[in-house]
N, C-alpha and C positions, 0 to 999 in steps of 0.2 A: 465229544462235541461240546462247542461252546455254549454255554447259557447265561441269559441276563436277566436281573431281578432286583428288586427293591427290598431294602432290609424293613423287617416289620416296624421299627422304631422310626423310620425315614417316610412311610406310606402318610401321603396326606400334608406333607411338608411342602412349602413353596420352595423351590429351588434345590431340592434335595437330589444328589447324584444317584445313578443307577450303578449297581456292582455286576461282576461277571466273573466266571469261573471258566477256566480252560486246561488242556492237558500241556503241560511243559514239556521240555527236551527229553526229561527223564521218566516221563509217563505218569508224573504225580499230577493230581489235580490242584490247581493254585485259584485262590479268590483274588480280585483287584476291584479297586474302585475305578468306575468309570466316569462318563460326564453326565450332566444333568439332560442330555439330548438321547434318548433310548437309541435311535439309529445310529448317532457316531458311536456308542458304546458298544452296540452289536458290532460294527466294523472292527473296532480295535481289538474285541475278543477273537475274531475270526482271523484276524491280521496275525496276531501272537499266536493262536494254535496251529495256524498254518506254518509260520516261522518254525515253531516247537517241532512239527512234524518234520520239515525238511532236515533240521539237525538231527534227528532220531534215524533218519533214512541216509544219513551221512551225504546229504547235497548242499550243506551249508555249515560252515564253520560254527561251533557254539562259543556264544559271548556271555559273560556273567549277565544276569537279569539286571542286577543293579545298575550296572553300566548304560544300559538301553534305557531303563525308566527313572534314575535318579535325577533330580531335577539340578541339581548342584553341578553335577558332571556335565549335563546338557550345556547350563549356562557357559562353562569354561570353553566347551567346544564351540558355542556361539561365538563369543569373543574371540576366538582363534581364528573362526572363520571370517570376521569382520576384519581383523589385521590383514589377512591375507589379501582381501579386497582392497587394501590401502585406504581403510575409514581412518580418519584422524584420531589421536589417541584420546583427546579432549571429548570427540563425540562418543568414543568407546566407552570411557569412564563414566560419563552421563548415562547411558544405556545400561552398564553394569548397575550402578547404583539403584536406579528405578526399578529395574527386574528384581534384583537381589531384595529390595526392601519391599516390594509387593509380594514376592512368594513367601517370603519369611512372616509378613503381616497376614497372609492368607493362610499360614500354616500349611502351604504346599510342599511334600516330600517328593512325590513322584509326579512326573509330568501329566500323568493320568488324573492326578489331583486338582488340575487347573480348570476351574469353572467360572463360567462369566458372573455369576450372580456374585459369588464370594469376592471377586475383583470390584466390583461395582460397589458391594457394601464396604470393602475396605476404601476404597477412594472416597465415597461419602462420608466415612468417618474421618477421613482426614481431612476434607474440606469443612467440617463442622470445627475443626480445630484450627483453621486458617489456612490452609492451602487452598489456592487460587483456582479458577477454573483453567485457565490457561495451561498450569503446572499439572493441574488432574489431566487434562489432556496427553499431556507430554508422558506421563505414567501410562496410560491406558496405550498410547502409540508403542511405547517400549515393550509392553507385553504381547501388544499385535504382532511386531516384527518378530519377536521370540517365537511365538506360536506358529507364525506363517513359515519361519526356518523349520521348525520340527515337522510341520505337515508335509513340507517339500521333501523332506527326507524320510518321509514314511513312518517316523515315528508315532504320529497321533492320525488319526482318519480326518479330521476337520480341525479348522481353528477356532477355539471356542471363544476368542475375544472379538471375532469380527462383527458379531452383531451388537456389540455393546456402542452406543453413538457416542458423538463428540458432544460435549457442552457447547452453549452459546456464549463464546467469552465477551461478547460485547456488552453482556449483562453484569460482568466482573472484571473491569480493568483496573489493572493495579500498578502497572509500570509503563504507560505509554508515553512516546517521546514527543517533541515540539522542534519545529525547525527555528534556527537561532537566527535572527534578523542580522543584516549586514551591520548596522550600527552597533548592536550587541557584541558582535564577534570582534569588530575593531577594539573595542574597549576589554575584550575578554583578554585580547592578545598583549595589549598594554599593561594589564594585570600580571599576566604569567610572566612576561618578560622581565619584570620589575620584583618578582617573587622570590622566595627562597625555596629550598628543597621541599618536595612532596614526595612521599614513598620513595625517596632516595633520586628523584629525578629534577635537575636543576629547572628552574624556571624558564629560561631560555628553550630548552629541549621541549619542554611541554607544549611552548609556544608553536613551536616547528611541528610537533605532534598535532595539534589541534588543526593547524593550517592544512597539512598534509590530508588530514582526515576528511575536512569539509571542502578539499577542493580536488580529491581522488574518489571518494567514497570508500575508501579502504577501511576495514574492520579494524577492532583491537588487536586481534592475533596477527593480522597481516601487517599492520604498520609494526608491530613489534618484531617482525621477520627480517626487515630491512636492513641491508648493508650499505657499504658505500659502492659495492658492485653492483646493486639494485638499480643506481641511477645511471642515466646518460644525460647529462646535462647539456652536452654538445652537439646533440643529434639532431636530425631534421625531420619531424619535431622532437624536442626533449621529451622524455619518458621515464617511468619508474616502472620496474617490474617485481612481481611477487611471484617467488618459486610455488609451483604446484604443490609441494608438501606442505605450504602453510596457508594456501588458498583454500576458503571454505568449499568451494565446489571443486577441489582437486585437479586444478587447471592452471597452468601457466597464465597470469593476468597482468596485461601492459595496459598501463593508463598513462595517456597524454598529460603532460604538465603545462598549465597555464603560465605565460611568462612573468608574471609577479612572483609566483611560486618559485620559479628558477632563479629569480634574482634574489630572493629570501633564503633560498638553500644555498646558494653561493657566498652570500653574506655571512650564513652560519657556519658553513664548513671553514670559512677563511679564518676563524679564530678556534678551531680546533683540529687535530690532527688524527682522524680516527683510521684505524687499522682496516685493510680492506675487506676483510671477512667479519670483523667484529658487528656484533648488532648494535644499532645506532640507537634505538629506543627499547632495551629491554624491559618488557612487561608481564610476561608469562613463564610458566614453568620450564617450557622448552627452551626459552632463549636465557632466563638468569636464574631459574631454579625457585622461583617463587612467583605467585600472582600477584602483582601490585596492583592496588585499586585506583583504575583512571576515574571512577565516580568521585572518590575521595579529591583528587587532583582537581576535577572540574569544579566541585562544591566549593572548593577553598578560592580558587581565582575567580569564580563568578561573584562570591561574596565580596571580594575585595574590590572587584570592578563595581559592584552596584552600591557598596559603601562610598567609594571615591565620587560616583554619579550623584548620590543623595548629597553630599558634603558640597557640591558645586552650587547648591542653592543657597549655601550661604546663611546669612541672618533672615531670610525670607521665609518666616515660619509656615505660611500658607503653601508656598512652593513645595518646602520640604515634606509637609504632611500629604501633599498630592503624589509627589514621588513616591513615599514610602508605601502608598496605597496600591501602587501600581506592580504589575507583574515582571516589569523590565529587569533583566538581568537575574532573576530569580531561577535556584536551581530547581525547584518544584513550583509551578503555578497555582493558583488558587482554584483552576478547574483539575488539579492532578496530573498536569503534563511534565516531563523531566527534561532537561537539559543536560543530561549526563555525556560520556565520551559518545556513545552511540548515535546521539542526536546529531552529532556532526555527520554522520552519513544521511540522515534525513534532510539537513541542511543541504548538501551537495545536491540529494535528487531534487527537493523542492526549487532551489536555485535554478536547476536546469528547466525544470516546467515553466517556471515563472519567465524564463528567459524565451520561451516560446519553441524550446527543441523538440521536434517531434517525438510521440510517445514511444515509437519503436526504438529510435535512438538513444532516448533517455533510460529504455529498459536494459539496453546493450550495455550502456556506460554504467549502470547500475549493478551489471552481472547478474541480474533476476532472470530465473526461467519462466515465471509467470508474469505478465504484465499487470495482472490484477495486483500482485503485489507492489508493483512499482507505484501504481496509479491510486490505490486505496489505501496503503499504510504508510508508504514513504513521502507521499506527495502531500503537503501541507496548505490550506489557503487561511489566509487571516480575514478579519472583519472587513477592512477595508476593500480588499479583491471583490469579496462578496457583493458590497455596495455598488462599486464599478461595475460589476457583472449584471446585476438585476437594472442598473442604471441604463445599460444599454438595449433593454426590452422596449418595443415599440409604444407608442401611444395609443391609448382606447378612447380619449376624449375627444380628440380631433375630430371635426364635422367632415362628414363624407362629401364627396365632390358630387355636383348636380351636373346630370347630362341632358340636354333638352336637344331634341331632334326637330329640324324645318325642312319640310320636303322642297325639293327643286331650288334650294338656297344656291346663288351663285358663290365658287369659292373663294376665298381670300387668302391666297398661298403664303404671300411674303408675311402677313400678318400673325398666321397659323404657326409658321416655321420659326417666327423670332419667340412668341410668346410659348410655344411648345417647350423650346430649349430653356428659356428661362426658368421654367417650372420643373422641368427635369433637374435642372441644377440645384433647385430647392427641395429635392429629396421628396418628390411627391409619394414615392414608395421605397422604402428603405432597402427591400429586398432585390432591387434593381428590376422589377416586373411590371412597372407602371404602364411602360410603352404599350406591353402585351395586351394588359388589361384594358386601355383606352382602345386599342383596335380592335378588340373583342367586342367591346360595349358600343362603339360605332358601326360595327357590321351589323350587330343586332338590332339597333336602331333603325339603319337603313332597311333591312329586311323585313322588320316588322311594320313601317310605314304608320306607326300609329301617330294621331295628331291630337289626341285627348291625354288626359291622367297627368301623371307626374312628368310627362316630357313636353307638356305645354304649361309648365309651372309659371314661365315668365311670358309676356307677349313681346311681339318683334320690337315695338317701341322701348321696352324697358332693355331689351339687349343692347339696343344702339345707346343708350344711356351708360350703360355699363361699360361699352367699349372704351370710352374715353376718361372714364374716372377709376376703374377698379385698381389700374396698375399703379396709379399715384399713390394710392393708401397701401399698398404691400411693404410690408416689413419681415425681415427674417428674425426668428427668435434665437437669441445667442446660445450657443452650445454649452453645456456644463455636463454635470453627471447625468441630468435628463437626456433622454434621445430627442433628436432633432424634430421640432414640430412644423407646423405649415407658416407658422409666424403669428405676431400678436401686435395688436395697435391699441394701447390704452385699455384692454380688457373688453373691446366689443369686437362683434363680427365685422368681417369685410372679405371682398372677394374678389378673384383675379379670374380672367375669361380668355377665351381664345375660340377661333374658327377651326374646324377641321374640315377636311372634305373626303368623305367616304367613297370607296369604289363605285358606289351607285349614284354619285352625282348629288346626293341630299347634302344637307350642312350640318353639321352638330356645333352646338355651343357648349364648351365644357367649363364650368363654372368651380373654380378652387376657393372653398372657404377658408380664410385665414382667422385663426383665433389662437388666444392665449390659454394653452392647455393647462396651466398651473395658477 
């Protein structure tokens, strides 16, 4: 019968693991280390004892115990499983490194050694030495996936990593990107085209790489996989295709090409004779046997473009100093945002959003499974856009319109029709509901039948005076960044008025105060 216990030296210790004993397939009692969770340890002990019993009774083939529990062997099996599922070699290599470094750093030998507390302590120690929270989350995720696979194969009863929370990466941003402006991008292309080789890539090739990335959204590895056969420049429409083997989402990706990109590609291909299946932009181990640093290329070309822009100031020391103080064409901005090669993908998605492309279509072109990633991470807004957006908010300083009801007043239909149309065009209500609001107000006034209070704020003779004068004083405030106001005349208040005919036969006078809001 399996039993679970804590060693005397571990009693009272926070995060100490439980141990268990069970009868193996030979009938010999074995002691093993379990989990920090007692119930999980009991489940594992019963599972191993049940399997051993089945082996003793000949119902199951015997397997070496070390093969079942040795963590190094299980890691190899897990990586083999990933390859069978067609996971990219780059992703497999990243997972292997993170899992092996974590298990070795925690001194895990058996899969039963894996404990949440030890993994948390290891990652906390790594963060103290400079590991970012984002990378720490990647390590946690790698271990979580590995343990989930172990649990599905019934090698462990529960996933011990499942309860380790993810860290808030917003408090520790290390390498966020920015979108590159159109003007910056134009200068970047000029600098690249006139530059020498960087990482063995000629300047003209780098320029075409940047254009493809910023006008298709393709990633570094996807750009690296392109051959002459990937392009259909004569298609309707022209397009470029990334094979599923190289796509991050493991699907064949087809992107439509902008006419200017097509022209640039034709010009570039006219001076070179590429082999049909030869990689045009060899950047990764899979395409050239080494990883070429695209960040180094961007940094070099941006620096050349920035220096050229600053030199345009000539002998104007004040202008030169002003330019040197800006983030224009900087690889890393003063706020810590980077313009590396992947920033071209951010530029592609941001430009789609700025062009008014629907969010769902932007997500599709970005090839994201989650629209939150498209909108929150890859779409950027600058200060000028924020100023313009805030400027479109309605005014709160414009005086409200005054409505006066007069019982049994004769209708003045022609005057009312003309004046209402004029004030509708002057944006009485920016959300298009002014007509509805006035109709509701005039009905309410007719039903109330009130003759005093605010509804008799002006006498009949006063109204007659305003009829002939108020329209002559009306002016429309010019539109700029601020919202459309009711109008202004030299900083003092004026009024426009009109007659309306309610359904009850009563007459309403509507006064529109016109004032300077700023």
